[in-house]
All heavy atoms as an XYZ file, in Angstrom:
979
protein
N       0.836     -1.171      0.001
C       0.007     -0.011     -0.017
C       0.884      1.249      0.005
O       1.774      1.364      0.819
C      -0.885     -0.045      1.241
C      -1.738      1.139      1.404
S      -3.331      0.551      2.006
C      -4.213      2.007      1.919
N       0.640      2.105     -0.914
C       1.472      3.298     -1.065
C       0.998      4.381     -0.094
O      -0.202      4.589      0.095
C       1.385      3.816     -2.488
N       1.950      5.049      0.480
C       1.660      6.156      1.383
C       1.427      7.405      0.535
O       2.113      7.633     -0.446
C       2.801      6.440      2.302
C       2.865      5.601      3.502
C       3.980      6.159      4.327
N       4.144      5.394      5.516
C       5.130      5.588      6.381
N       6.021      6.480      6.129
N       5.199      4.856      7.449
N       0.519      8.211      1.017
C       0.362      9.489      0.338
C       1.287     10.468      1.046
O       1.198     10.696      2.245
C      -1.074      9.985      0.402
O      -1.435     10.242      1.744
N       2.221     11.001      0.280
C       3.158     11.928      0.871
C       2.728     13.361      0.527
O       2.620     13.689     -0.653
C       4.582     11.689      0.341
O       4.529     11.743     -1.061
C       5.092     10.321      0.816
N       2.457     14.086      1.528
C       2.110     15.471      1.281
C       3.200     16.325      1.878
O       3.610     16.148      3.015
C       0.765     15.818      1.908
O       0.844     15.674      3.306
N       3.699     17.213      1.061
C       4.763     18.114      1.504
C       4.192     19.165      2.406
O       3.310     19.917      2.023
C       5.444     18.765      0.291
C       6.598     19.625      0.661
C       7.211     20.215     -0.571
C       8.316     21.184     -0.172
N       8.838     21.899     -1.309
N       4.705     19.233      3.635
C       4.222     20.263      4.545
C       5.050     21.520      4.335
O       6.253     21.455      4.061
C       4.375     19.799      6.000
C       3.438     18.681      6.325
C       3.146     18.693      7.764
C       2.114     17.603      8.015
N       1.271     17.906      9.085
N       4.418     22.628      4.468
C       5.096     23.909      4.344
C       5.985     24.125      5.553
O       5.537     24.008      6.697
C       4.066     25.005      4.209
C       4.691     26.319      3.803
O       5.904     26.446      3.737
N       3.871     27.307      3.537
N       7.256     24.446      5.356
C       8.173     24.663      6.448
C       7.797     25.869      7.257
O       8.168     25.992      8.404
C       9.591     24.848      5.923
C      10.178     23.614      5.271
C      11.633     23.795      4.937
C      11.857     24.882      3.936
N      13.247     24.984      3.519
N       7.070     26.790      6.673
C       6.749     28.060      7.354
C       5.674     27.891      8.398
O       5.546     28.725      9.282
C       6.313     29.106      6.340
S       7.633     29.573      5.253
N       4.862     26.849      8.301
C       3.703     26.783      9.141
C       4.046     26.638     10.631
O       3.559     27.368     11.457
C       2.775     25.641      8.694
O       3.421     24.423      8.885
N       4.845     25.675     10.970
C       5.273     25.438     12.374
C       4.099     25.510     13.341
O       4.178     26.110     14.385
C       6.329     26.446     12.781
C       7.595     26.246     11.991
C       8.735     26.962     12.554
N       9.896     26.732     11.701
C      10.990     27.437     11.727
N      11.086     28.396     12.557
N      11.968     27.118     10.908
N       3.008     24.910     12.967
C       1.853     24.817     13.860
C       0.909     25.999     13.819
O      -0.049     26.067     14.561
N       1.170     26.984     12.970
C       0.341     28.169     12.905
C      -0.616     28.036     11.728
O      -0.347     27.331     10.753
C       1.145     29.467     12.712
C       2.128     29.679     13.841
N       1.697     30.022     15.117
C       3.457     29.630     13.913
C       2.737     30.166     15.884
N       3.804     29.931     15.177
N      -1.738     28.760     11.804
C      -2.681     28.729     10.714
C      -2.115     29.570      9.551
O      -1.327     30.501      9.771
C      -3.998     29.362     11.137
C      -4.748     28.570     12.146
C      -6.011     29.308     12.555
O      -6.147     30.511     12.385
N      -6.971     28.564     13.097
N      -2.534     29.239      8.358
C      -2.105     30.053      7.206
C      -2.830     31.367      7.274
O      -3.921     31.467      7.813
C      -2.401     29.316      5.915
O      -3.775     29.281      5.711
N      -2.202     32.429      6.703
C      -2.850     33.748      6.713
C      -4.215     33.759      6.053
O      -5.070     34.574      6.378
C      -1.893     34.653      5.962
C      -0.593     33.921      5.953
C      -0.929     32.482      6.073
N      -4.429     32.880      5.077
C      -5.693     32.876      4.326
C      -6.806     32.333      5.211
O      -7.916     32.833      5.247
C      -5.554     32.050      3.044
C      -4.523     32.731      2.135
C      -6.878     31.924      2.335
C      -4.098     31.895      0.963
N      -6.512     31.247      5.986
C      -7.566     30.621      6.773
C      -7.731     31.269      8.148
O      -8.678     30.968      8.849
C      -7.220     29.145      6.965
O      -6.062     28.982      7.745
N      -6.792     32.084      8.536
C      -6.860     32.740      9.843
C      -8.000     33.757      9.874
O      -8.118     34.607      9.006
C      -5.544     33.431     10.156
C      -5.473     33.990     11.547
C      -4.172     34.690     11.791
N      -3.073     33.844     11.438
C      -1.911     34.264     10.992
N      -1.699     35.527     10.803
N      -0.958     33.427     10.710
N      -8.827     33.677     10.868
C      -9.913     34.650     10.997
C      -9.433     35.783     11.842
O      -8.570     35.644     12.674
C     -11.128     33.989     11.674
C     -11.806     32.959     10.800
C     -13.028     32.430     11.500
C     -13.682     31.360     10.596
N     -14.844     30.782     11.264
N     -10.029     36.914     11.637
C      -9.640     38.093     12.440
C     -10.255     37.919     13.809
O     -11.436     37.885     13.992
C     -10.184     39.370     11.761
C      -9.589     40.610     12.382
C      -9.883     41.803     11.537
C      -9.226     43.017     12.165
N      -9.361     44.186     11.343
N      -9.330     37.797     14.798
C      -9.793     37.540     16.153
C      -9.951     38.788     16.965
O     -10.627     38.804     17.957
C      -8.783     36.610     16.838
C      -8.579     35.251     16.212
C      -7.445     34.505     16.888
C      -9.860     34.426     16.244
N      -9.279     39.866     16.612
C      -9.288     41.066     17.405
C      -9.802     42.231     16.580
O      -9.627     42.293     15.385
C      -7.858     41.381     17.876
C      -7.225     40.283     18.645
N      -7.630     39.932     19.922
C      -6.239     39.428     18.347
C      -6.903     38.919     20.337
N      -6.057     38.581     19.386
N     -10.415     43.180     17.275
C     -10.785     44.385     16.598
C      -9.590     45.308     16.510
O      -8.566     45.067     17.121
C     -11.949     45.055     17.338
O     -11.495     45.579     18.557
N      -9.716     46.413     15.775
C      -8.583     47.315     15.584
C      -8.255     48.102     16.818
O      -7.233     48.764     16.867
C      -8.876     48.266     14.410
O     -10.005     49.035     14.729
N      -9.074     48.024     17.845
C      -8.781     48.763     19.082
C      -8.106     47.898     20.114
O      -7.800     48.379     21.190
C     -10.089     49.339     19.701
O     -11.017     48.264     19.957
C     -10.711     50.354     18.752
N      -7.878     46.610     19.837
C      -7.241     45.719     20.791
C      -5.750     46.020     20.877
O      -5.184     46.800     20.127
C      -7.419     44.255     20.360
C      -8.820     43.743     20.710
O      -9.510     44.370     21.519
O      -9.188     42.708     20.171
N      -5.117     45.347     21.843
C      -3.689     45.468     21.998
C      -2.981     44.971     20.758
O      -3.479     44.169     20.017
C      -3.225     44.694     23.211
C      -3.844     45.138     24.491
C      -4.796     44.386     25.125
C      -3.478     46.347     25.047
C      -5.376     44.810     26.296
C      -4.039     46.783     26.211
C      -5.001     46.028     26.837
N      -1.779     45.443     20.502
C      -1.044     45.007     19.341
C      -1.062     46.060     18.229
O      -0.292     45.992     17.315
N      -1.969     47.014     18.333
C      -2.014     48.110     17.386
C      -1.406     49.327     18.037
O      -1.765     49.693     19.139
C      -3.449     48.397     16.922
C      -4.010     47.336     16.056
N      -3.825     47.309     14.690
C      -4.713     46.226     16.358
C      -4.400     46.245     14.210
N      -4.949     45.571     15.181
N      -0.465     49.924     17.356
C       0.229     51.073     17.912
C      -0.549     52.370     17.677
O      -1.386     52.438     16.786
C       1.593     51.183     17.300
C       2.411     49.963     17.610
C       3.851     50.144     17.526
N       4.292     51.398     18.114
C       5.538     51.843     18.029
N       6.411     51.121     17.427
N       5.864     52.989     18.570
N      -0.222     53.338     18.478
C      -0.822     54.646     18.331
C       0.203     55.598     17.728
O       1.257     55.863     18.348
C      -1.300     55.149     19.709
C      -2.124     56.399     19.588
O      -2.269     56.961     18.523
N      -2.661     56.831     20.702
N      -0.038     56.085     16.543
C       0.906     56.919     15.826
C       0.532     58.400     15.905
O       1.066     59.211     15.162
C       0.970     56.486     14.349
C       1.486     55.088     14.191
C       0.599     54.014     14.003
C       2.821     54.810     14.214
C       1.054     52.720     13.882
C       3.323     53.539     14.066
C       2.424     52.488     13.915
O       2.901     51.207     13.772
N      -0.356     58.783     16.783
C      -0.822     60.160     16.859
C       0.318     61.145     17.138
O       0.363     62.230     16.516
C      -1.875     60.290     17.970
O      -2.959     59.434     17.737
N       1.215     60.802     18.049
C       2.323     61.672     18.351
C       3.199     61.927     17.108
O       3.592     63.050     16.869
C       3.159     61.086     19.481
C       4.361     61.867     19.925
C       3.918     63.156     20.585
C       5.208     61.056     20.897
N       3.451     60.889     16.320
C       4.284     61.004     15.170
C       3.604     61.828     14.043
O       4.255     62.598     13.367
C       4.695     59.613     14.639
C       5.293     58.762     15.723
C       4.621     57.650     16.225
C       6.545     59.058     16.280
C       5.141     56.873     17.241
C       7.078     58.311     17.284
C       6.387     57.198     17.758
O       6.931     56.447     18.763
N       2.293     61.588     13.917
C       1.551     62.371     12.913
C       1.588     63.847     13.263
O       1.792     64.716     12.396
C       0.088     61.860     12.803
C      -0.750     62.795     11.940
C       0.048     60.443     12.255
N       1.432     64.163     14.556
C       1.481     65.570     15.023
C       2.865     66.162     14.744
O       2.981     67.310     14.310
C       1.166     65.651     16.509
C      -0.256     66.053     16.760
O      -0.868     66.734     15.937
N      -0.821     65.622     17.846
N       3.918     65.418     15.030
C       5.292     65.931     14.813
C       5.552     66.224     13.348
O       6.123     67.240     12.990
C       6.324     64.932     15.326
C       6.435     64.892     16.837
C       7.494     63.912     17.249
N       7.538     63.793     18.721
C       8.244     62.904     19.339
N       8.969     62.018     18.658
N       8.232     62.836     20.666
N       5.117     65.307     12.471
C       5.333     65.511     11.032
C       4.518     66.700     10.543
O       5.023     67.547      9.779
C       4.975     64.234     10.235
C       4.963     64.496      8.739
C       5.972     63.120     10.582
N       3.292     66.831     11.031
C       2.443     67.961     10.632
C       3.098     69.283     11.077
O       3.119     70.238     10.309
C       1.072     67.839     11.237
C       0.096     68.975     10.913
C      -0.220     68.994      9.407
C      -1.183     68.832     11.712
N       3.663     69.330     12.282
C       4.260     70.565     12.771
C       5.559     70.890     12.024
O       5.903     72.059     11.865
C       4.588     70.438     14.278
C       3.363     70.479     15.131
C       2.626     71.771     15.009
C       1.353     71.784     15.833
N       0.552     72.977     15.631
N       6.233     69.884     11.508
C       7.420     70.135     10.666
C       7.030     70.711      9.310
O       7.671     71.621      8.778
C       8.214     68.848     10.441
C       9.144     68.504     11.530
C      10.011     67.300     11.197
O      10.260     67.067     10.005
O      10.421     66.590     12.120
N       5.962     70.187      8.748
C       5.533     70.596      7.422
C       4.797     71.941      7.468
O       5.118     72.858      6.723
C       4.641     69.495      6.767
C       4.115     69.983      5.415
C       5.407     68.227      6.625
N       3.802     72.048      8.344
C       3.019     73.278      8.484
C       2.944     73.633      9.956
O       2.061     73.147     10.685
C       1.578     73.083      7.923
C       1.600     72.461      6.528
C       0.836     74.404      7.883
C       0.251     72.048      5.999
N       3.882     74.467     10.462
C       3.928     74.742     11.903
C       2.701     75.417     12.482
O       2.371     75.210     13.637
C       5.152     75.679     12.018
C       5.899     75.523     10.760
C       4.932     75.077      9.712
N       1.981     76.222     11.704
C       0.837     76.948     12.227
C      -0.479     76.161     12.234
O      -1.470     76.652     12.706
C       0.652     78.285     11.491
C       0.249     78.161     10.036
C       1.410     78.065      9.068
O       2.541     77.756      9.493
N       1.154     78.254      7.801
N      -0.478     74.953     11.710
C      -1.697     74.158     11.619
C      -1.750     73.097     12.740
O      -0.758     72.608     13.217
C      -1.764     73.418     10.256
C      -2.110     74.322      9.140
C      -3.530     74.730      9.219
N      -3.883     75.517      8.060
C      -5.063     75.974      7.849
N      -6.045     75.749      8.699
N      -5.313     76.707      6.802
N      -2.967     72.744     13.098
C      -3.214     71.674     14.061
C      -4.072     70.595     13.418
O      -4.452     70.712     12.252
N      -4.392     69.584     14.219
C      -5.225     68.487     13.703
C      -6.180     68.054     14.828
O      -5.762     68.029     16.003
C      -4.324     67.338     13.193
C      -5.145     66.293     12.436
C      -3.510     66.721     14.279
C      -4.294     65.319     11.665
N      -7.400     67.746     14.487
C      -8.365     67.339     15.530
C      -8.104     65.912     15.967
O      -7.454     65.121     15.280
C      -9.773     67.469     14.981
O     -10.019     66.480     13.995
N      -8.605     65.599     17.150
C      -8.414     64.244     17.678
C      -9.141     63.188     16.831
O      -8.647     62.060     16.680
C      -8.849     64.154     19.152
O     -10.242     64.465     19.223
N     -10.280     63.561     16.272
C     -11.023     62.666     15.390
C     -10.184     62.336     14.133
O     -10.122     61.174     13.711
C     -12.369     63.238     15.036
C     -13.199     62.338     14.154
N     -13.721     61.171     14.612
C     -13.599     62.481     12.857
C     -14.396     60.589     13.623
N     -14.333     61.360     12.559
N      -9.589     63.366     13.560
C      -8.743     63.140     12.392
C      -7.509     62.302     12.732
O      -7.094     61.455     11.942
C      -8.327     64.490     11.803
O      -9.470     65.292     11.582
C      -7.566     64.315     10.481
N      -6.954     62.543     13.939
C      -5.826     61.719     14.379
C      -6.229     60.246     14.513
O      -5.454     59.359     14.160
C      -5.289     62.226     15.715
C      -4.280     63.347     15.640
C      -3.877     63.806     17.033
C      -3.055     62.955     14.882
N      -7.412     59.982     15.016
C      -7.904     58.604     15.115
C      -8.038     57.964     13.769
O      -7.699     56.782     13.579
C      -9.270     58.576     15.857
C      -9.143     58.879     17.325
O      -8.013     58.794     17.878
O     -10.167     59.221     17.948
N      -8.555     58.717     12.793
C      -8.683     58.206     11.422
C      -7.319     57.905     10.817
O      -7.121     56.846     10.216
C      -9.457     59.200     10.541
C     -10.921     59.278     11.020
C      -9.404     58.800      9.069
C     -11.740     60.347     10.365
N      -6.359     58.806     10.999
C      -4.999     58.592     10.505
C      -4.348     57.367     11.177
O      -3.686     56.575     10.528
C      -4.116     59.810     10.756
C      -4.489     61.009      9.932
S      -4.208     60.777      8.180
C      -2.434     60.634      8.152
N      -4.588     57.212     12.482
C      -4.025     56.064     13.197
C      -4.614     54.769     12.679
O      -3.892     53.797     12.478
C      -4.330     56.258     14.687
C      -3.511     55.311     15.538
O      -2.306     55.159     15.305
N      -4.144     54.718     16.514
N      -5.916     54.751     12.422
C      -6.546     53.556     11.882
C      -6.016     53.244     10.485
O      -5.777     52.072     10.151
C      -8.080     53.772     11.811
O      -8.568     54.086     13.141
C      -8.795     52.523     11.318
N      -5.831     54.269      9.665
C      -5.298     54.099      8.317
C      -3.888     53.469      8.373
O      -3.591     52.526      7.649
C      -5.264     55.424      7.580
C      -4.604     55.415      6.222
C      -5.502     54.741      5.202
C      -4.251     56.807      5.796
N      -3.053     54.032      9.233
C      -1.651     53.540      9.340
C      -1.634     52.098      9.804
O      -0.914     51.250      9.240
C      -0.813     54.462     10.256
C      -0.654     55.831      9.629
C       0.536     53.840     10.544
C      -0.109     56.872     10.583
N      -2.436     51.763     10.844
C      -2.488     50.399     11.314
C      -3.028     49.446     10.283
O      -2.537     48.291     10.145
C      -3.323     50.327     12.614
C      -2.566     50.763     13.815
O      -1.385     50.479     13.991
N      -3.220     51.516     14.684
N      -4.003     49.884      9.517
C      -4.600     49.021      8.473
C      -3.582     48.718      7.364
O      -3.428     47.568      6.958
C      -5.835     49.688      7.892
C      -6.498     48.839      6.840
O      -6.788     47.654      7.139
O      -6.754     49.336      5.733
N      -2.877     49.760      6.912
C      -1.875     49.562      5.861
C      -0.753     48.660      6.351
O      -0.268     47.767      5.675
C      -1.318     50.911      5.368
C      -2.415     51.703      4.620
C      -0.108     50.755      4.474
C      -2.826     51.096      3.323
N      -0.307     48.908      7.620
C       0.742     48.061      8.196
C       0.301     46.581      8.250
O       1.082     45.694      7.905
C       1.084     48.571      9.599
C       2.150     47.744     10.256
C       3.482     47.916      9.931
C       1.812     46.787     11.203
C       4.452     47.150     10.529
C       2.773     46.015     11.793
C       4.127     46.194     11.481
N      -0.927     46.354      8.690
C      -1.410     44.973      8.762
C      -1.517     44.334      7.400
O      -1.137     43.178      7.206
C      -2.769     44.968      9.449
C      -3.284     43.557      9.739
C      -4.568     43.578     10.523
O      -4.847     44.568     11.238
O      -5.338     42.602     10.409
N      -1.989     45.072      6.392
C      -2.095     44.539      5.022
C      -0.720     44.186      4.469
O      -0.537     43.143      3.845
C      -2.785     45.528      4.115
C      -4.246     45.665      4.357
C      -4.884     46.620      3.387
N      -6.243     46.911      3.724
C      -7.084     47.504      2.903
N      -6.712     47.848      1.703
N      -8.314     47.734      3.262
N       0.250     45.078      4.669
C       1.602     44.830      4.137
C       2.199     43.639      4.841
O       2.848     42.784      4.194
C       2.490     46.088      4.263
C       1.992     47.166      3.286
C       3.950     45.764      4.002
C       2.675     48.499      3.448
N       2.033     43.536      6.151
C       2.650     42.417      6.861
C       2.022     41.089      6.496
O       2.731     40.097      6.334
C       2.555     42.664      8.386
O       1.229     42.732      8.801
N       0.717     41.072      6.277
C       0.047     39.826      5.854
C       0.487     39.439      4.454
O       0.708     38.263      4.176
C      -1.465     39.970      5.915
C      -2.013     40.139      7.317
S      -1.692     38.714      8.375
C      -2.778     37.548      7.617
N       0.584     40.401      3.557
C       1.029     40.101      2.173
C       2.472     39.668      2.144
O       2.840     38.757      1.430
C       0.812     41.327      1.298
C       1.021     41.038     -0.175
C      -0.033     40.123     -0.763
O      -1.173     40.180     -0.325
O       0.326     39.345     -1.678
N       3.312     40.285      2.984
C       4.737     39.887      3.049
C       4.867     38.467      3.583
O       5.704     37.698      3.089
C       5.505     40.858      3.915
N       4.024     38.114      4.544
C       4.027     36.743      5.071
C       3.600     35.753      3.969
O       4.180     34.669      3.857
C       3.090     36.639      6.258
S       3.073     35.036      7.042
N       2.615     36.147      3.174
C       2.163     35.263      2.087
C       3.270     35.093      1.061
O       3.502     33.974      0.561
C       0.921     35.873      1.425
O      -0.123     35.934      2.330
N       3.973     36.176      0.727
C       5.083     36.094     -0.259
C       6.179     35.216      0.293
O       6.732     34.371     -0.405
C       5.628     37.517     -0.559
C       6.923     37.448     -1.340
C       4.589     38.303     -1.344
N       6.487     35.362      1.593
C       7.522     34.572      2.239
C       7.159     33.070      2.174
O       8.004     32.238      1.802
C       7.690     35.005      3.666
C       8.671     34.171      4.487
S       8.626     34.590      6.230
C       7.087     33.853      6.709
N       5.941     32.726      2.501
C       5.513     31.318      2.461
C       5.424     30.782      1.030
O       5.679     29.618      0.796
C       4.208     31.136      3.211
S       4.374     31.333      4.976
N       5.086     31.638      0.075
C       5.017     31.246     -1.300
C       6.389     30.853     -1.808
O       6.535     29.955     -2.624
C       4.430     32.393     -2.150
C       4.349     32.083     -3.612
C       3.370     31.233     -4.102
C       5.234     32.663     -4.504
C       3.298     30.926     -5.453
C       5.185     32.363     -5.855
C       4.180     31.491     -6.328
N       7.405     31.544     -1.311
C       8.786     31.248     -1.705
C       9.397     30.122     -0.852
O      10.584     29.836     -0.978
C       9.634     32.505     -1.540
C       9.235     33.654     -2.492
C       9.956     34.911     -2.217
N      11.397     34.741     -2.385
C      12.302     35.536     -1.833
N      11.929     36.541     -1.054
N      13.588     35.333     -2.062
N       8.567     29.518      0.002
C       9.018     28.436      0.913
C      10.193     28.868      1.786
O      11.168     28.131      1.936
C       9.372     27.178      0.129
C       8.169     26.522     -0.509
O       7.096     26.583      0.034
N       8.346     25.950     -1.697
N      10.082     30.052      2.343
C      11.090     30.572      3.265
C      10.479     30.687      4.644
O       9.293     30.817      4.802
C      11.564     31.949      2.803
C      12.098     32.026      1.405
C      13.482     31.395      1.336
N      13.912     31.246     -0.030
C      14.867     31.975     -0.576
N      15.480     32.865      0.133
N      15.220     31.742     -1.812
N      11.346     30.702      5.668
C      10.876     30.862      7.044
C      11.352     32.195      7.614
O      11.062     32.490      8.762
C      11.385     29.731      7.891
S      10.619     28.163      7.480
N      12.105     32.976      6.842
C      12.609     34.237      7.310
C      12.068     35.349      6.420
O      12.192     35.286      5.201
C      14.159     34.242      7.268
O      14.637     33.134      8.036
C      14.706     35.542      7.850
N      11.520     36.365      7.051
C      10.994     37.513      6.303
C      12.156     38.390      5.892
O      12.965     38.808      6.741
C      10.027     38.311      7.187
C       9.252     39.432      6.528
C       8.338     38.889      5.459
C       8.467     40.183      7.569
N      12.269     38.660      4.635
C      13.403     39.467      4.125
C      12.898     40.803      3.594
O      11.722     41.031      3.454
C      14.132     38.716      2.982
O      13.215     38.522      1.903
C      14.663     37.382      3.455
N      13.865     41.669      3.303
C      13.565     42.970      2.732
C      12.836     42.833      1.416
O      11.888     43.580      1.119
C      14.864     43.738      2.532
C      14.767     45.094      1.843
C      14.030     46.066      2.718
C      16.154     45.617      1.537
N      13.222     41.860      0.603
C      12.557     41.659     -0.703
C      11.120     41.272     -0.533
O      10.285     41.662     -1.352
C      13.326     40.578     -1.495
C      14.687     41.028     -1.997
C      15.769     40.874     -0.922
O      15.571     40.123      0.041
O      16.792     41.544     -1.051
N      10.808     40.468      0.483
C       9.420     40.077      0.714
C       8.560     41.302      1.031
O       7.442     41.444      0.516
C       9.320     39.100      1.885
C      10.036     37.779      1.598
O      10.140     37.393      0.433
O      10.463     37.132      2.565
N       9.086     42.189      1.853
C       8.329     43.387      2.219
C       8.171     44.303      1.008
O       7.088     44.843      0.776
C       9.035     44.106      3.377
C       9.022     43.215      4.626
C       8.349     45.447      3.681
C       9.867     43.700      5.755
N       9.258     44.455      0.228
C       9.156     45.329     -0.943
C       8.166     44.781     -1.947
O       7.385     45.509     -2.530
C      10.537     45.456     -1.590
C      11.450     46.373     -0.781
C      12.840     46.487     -1.383
O      13.172     45.758     -2.322
N      13.640     47.353     -0.836
N       8.151     43.469     -2.162
C       7.206     42.857     -3.102
C       5.764     43.043     -2.601
O       4.841     43.277     -3.387
C       7.507     41.389     -3.300
C       8.711     41.172     -4.165
C       8.996     39.706     -4.382
C      10.248     39.526     -5.203
N      10.656     38.150     -5.351
N       5.563     42.936     -1.292
C       4.241     43.139     -0.744
C       3.758     44.567     -0.957
O       2.611     44.817     -1.296
C       4.252     42.817      0.769
N       4.679     45.540     -0.800
C       4.309     46.946     -1.033
C       3.962     47.152     -2.502
O       2.963     47.793     -2.806
C       5.480     47.866     -0.597
C       5.239     49.300     -1.056
C       5.614     47.847      0.922
N       4.761     46.560     -3.402
C       4.456     46.721     -4.821
C       3.128     46.034     -5.203
O       2.440     46.477     -6.097
C       5.594     46.131     -5.689
C       6.741     47.071     -5.868
C       8.011     46.764     -5.341
C       6.590     48.275     -6.526
C       9.085     47.635     -5.482
C       7.645     49.155     -6.680
C       8.884     48.830     -6.171
O       9.933     49.693     -6.323
N       2.761     44.982     -4.515
C       1.499     44.292     -4.809
C       0.289     45.050     -4.290
O      -0.764     45.006     -4.881
C       1.520     42.871     -4.218
C       2.406     41.866     -4.897
C       2.484     40.599     -4.071
C       1.896     41.563     -6.291
N       0.465     45.762     -3.165
C      -0.711     46.390     -2.523
C      -0.931     47.830     -2.945
O      -2.070     48.281     -3.009
C      -0.545     46.356     -0.987
C      -0.679     44.967     -0.398
C      -0.324     45.020      1.090
C      -2.070     44.453     -0.564
N       0.129     48.582     -3.164
C      -0.011     50.006     -3.426
C       0.046     50.287     -4.934
O       0.616     49.520     -5.680
C       1.100     50.795     -2.720
C       1.092     50.702     -1.186
C       2.255     51.506     -0.627
C      -0.206     51.155     -0.582
N      -0.532     51.431     -5.359
C      -0.395     51.807     -6.785
C       1.082     52.025     -7.135
O       1.896     52.272     -6.279
C      -1.180     53.121     -6.858
C      -2.090     53.112     -5.708
C      -1.405     52.329     -4.631
N       1.383     51.927     -8.446
C       2.743     51.874     -8.918
C       3.631     53.019     -8.401
O       4.699     52.770     -7.841
C       2.742     51.864    -10.445
C       4.093     51.739    -11.069
C       4.029     51.736    -12.588
O       2.927     51.705    -13.133
O       5.099     51.777    -13.190
N       3.197     54.222     -8.596
C       4.044     55.392     -8.243
C       4.168     55.524     -6.729
O       5.262     55.767     -6.218
C       3.427     56.675     -8.806
C       4.396     57.807     -8.915
C       3.792     58.937     -9.725
C       4.811     60.008     -9.929
N       4.317     61.073    -10.775
N       3.091     55.295     -5.986
C       3.122     55.347     -4.532
C       4.017     54.237     -3.969
O       4.787     54.477     -3.010
C       1.738     55.245     -3.956
C       1.547     55.371     -2.462
C       2.072     56.722     -1.972
C       0.111     55.191     -2.077
N       3.951     53.066     -4.555
C       4.802     51.941     -4.099
C       6.271     52.255     -4.332
O       7.117     51.972     -3.489
C       4.393     50.668     -4.817
N       6.580     52.841     -5.467
C       7.975     53.223     -5.768
C       8.523     54.207     -4.749
O       9.606     54.015     -4.223
C       8.051     53.831     -7.184
C       9.439     54.174     -7.625
C       9.394     54.797     -8.995
C      10.766     55.342     -9.382
N      10.751     56.020    -10.659
N       7.716     55.264     -4.411
C       8.147     56.206     -3.424
C       8.247     55.606     -2.053
O       9.165     55.869     -1.285
C       7.182     57.417     -3.398
C       7.415     58.402     -4.478
C       6.419     58.634     -5.429
C       8.620     59.093     -4.606
C       6.614     59.540     -6.446
C       8.794     59.992     -5.635
C       7.795     60.228     -6.544
O       8.003     61.107     -7.567
N       7.307     54.727     -1.697
C       7.332     54.068     -0.384
C       8.575     53.222     -0.199
O       9.236     53.251      0.860
C       6.055     53.237     -0.187
N       8.903     52.445     -1.212
C      10.096     51.574     -1.137
C      11.355     52.424     -1.072
O      12.285     52.137     -0.293
C      10.135     50.599     -2.327
C      11.453     49.880     -2.425
C       8.989     49.573     -2.197
N      11.419     53.487     -1.888
C      12.599     54.349     -1.885
C      12.804     55.033     -0.545
O      13.932     54.942      0.017
C      12.443     55.426     -2.996
O      12.297     54.775     -4.239
C      13.710     56.320     -3.037
N      11.763     55.665     -0.014
C      11.917     56.347      1.269
C      12.122     55.364      2.409
O      12.863     55.645      3.348
C      10.687     57.242      1.545
C      10.664     58.469      0.723
C       9.589     58.750     -0.089
C      11.739     59.368      0.723
C       9.564     59.901     -0.902
C      11.700     60.521     -0.062
C      10.645     60.777     -0.884
N      11.466     54.220      2.339
C      11.678     53.182      3.373
C      13.098     52.655      3.408
O      13.720     52.501      4.452
N      13.667     52.422      2.213
C      15.059     51.976      2.112
C      16.031     53.021      2.633
O      16.998     52.700      3.360
C      15.422     51.632      0.682
O      14.598     50.582      0.218
N      15.766     54.284      2.312
C      16.629     55.373      2.815
C      16.542     55.451      4.336
O      17.557     55.670      5.027
C      16.234     56.718      2.192
C      16.613     56.849      0.727
C      16.083     58.154      0.124
O      15.617     59.018      0.907
O      16.190     58.290     -1.094
N      15.356     55.316      4.896
C      15.186     55.369      6.338
C      15.923     54.248      7.031
O      16.561     54.449      8.072
C      13.711     55.358      6.705
N      15.861     53.057      6.463
C      16.590     51.913      7.045
C      18.100     52.155      6.966
O      18.821     51.886      7.938
C      16.181     50.598      6.350
C      17.108     49.446      6.734
C      14.734     50.258      6.674
N      18.576     52.647      5.844
C      20.021     52.942      5.705
C      20.481     53.994      6.722
O      21.548     53.857      7.337
C      20.352     53.423      4.310
C      20.265     52.328      3.269
C      21.253     51.195      3.542
O      22.381     51.433      3.944
N      20.782     49.955      3.374
N      19.679     55.055      6.919
C      20.041     56.080      7.938
C      20.066     55.464      9.300
O      20.943     55.766     10.126
C      19.035     57.228      7.879
C      19.323     58.217      6.771
C      18.555     59.531      7.019
N      17.128     59.289      7.260
C      16.167     59.440      6.370
N      16.462     59.800      5.147
N      14.921     59.192      6.678
N      19.130     54.555      9.606
C      19.069     53.910     10.938
C      20.281     53.006     11.155
O      20.872     53.001     12.228
C      17.786     53.140     11.105
C      17.669     52.422     12.402
C      17.364     53.089     13.565
C      17.896     51.050     12.464
C      17.243     52.445     14.780
C      17.794     50.378     13.664
C      17.485     51.075     14.816
O      17.384     50.408     16.011
N      20.641     52.264     10.124
C      21.763     51.324     10.237
C      23.073     52.062     10.414
O      23.938     51.661     11.201
C      21.831     50.395      8.994
C      23.097     49.596      8.915
C      20.624     49.460      9.007
N      23.234     53.162      9.720
C      24.510     53.884      9.748
C      24.606     54.948     10.852
O      25.600     55.631     10.978
C      24.773     54.563      8.400
C      25.031     53.569      7.314
N      26.103     52.700      7.315
C      24.313     53.267      6.193
C      26.046     51.922      6.255
N      24.964     52.236      5.541
N      23.554     55.053     11.665
C      23.617     56.054     12.760
C      24.152     55.461     14.043
O      24.330     54.301     14.211
C      22.212     56.603     13.031
O      21.361     55.574     13.530
């Protein structure tokens, strides 16, 4: 009797795949960061005389967390598609190119790479 050999994905390690995983937490649960302070700082650098309402800050925070979650899930999918267990820079860049429009993705990858280089060399 022949055994059915099914190749298991090395990335799984007992975790559910991103596709079958259901959303267990709402966006207000722990694990989501609050970027309000950073949004305020950038706004004050760009337009010092302007302010932003708390409602608008909440919307911006939700937007940032949503984009971050989408990119991380797509990068995880790319990583598992390549049968890798380590998330690399290329996985994140490919996820950004898949999710964002062409010109916005190009700028995001360029500025993100520059920010990482500044951090590494500081």
